[in-house]
Steps between C-alpha positions, in 0.01 A plus 500: 500500500198586290581873478860423411394264218256759371767770502751275322241410235409864445864608471578217258201589284590870493862430404393254229251748354765771494754275324247385240399859427864608460574210265191579290584872482853426380377256236238730350690828521471705180719787401302820484390593149635852555846366587504281189402797282770719657759233424394466136486878456850544638633241254335679206620841624858381452432503123321835503195684634162333515166664429263275689457175685228278642456175691201286597488476878340154495714197418416251227596134468783431255629169368793440271573134436511337845549822699196664659496828691303822540597811304433869480434645153617849418625731230743780421475774235798702384630707211804360324650668194186713446278193508254388768580151632275291721606197700304251708660292772423211732662489843495218753285606796705298752852607397442824310712366211399602147409186305418650163518834317353547156467799272143569400 
């Protein structure tokens, strides 16, 4: 009986640890900064060619009213009607959705 109880306890612990790890990984999963930048670049390319782009690989906390999340900060540079335009954007790190775009 003792070996059986030990085996059952070990199996239960291993399964529980696996399930907790999976739940934690799903909760904290960030979009890759490169994927977010590719998405933003493709949206800007629909309006014309872009000259440059950048993104910070580390997320930053962001709060707007009661909503809190983590965001990536990035930027796009392009020529439009013989003028250089620069934009900065914030994208949600969990969903990849662009939260804000502003012309600099």
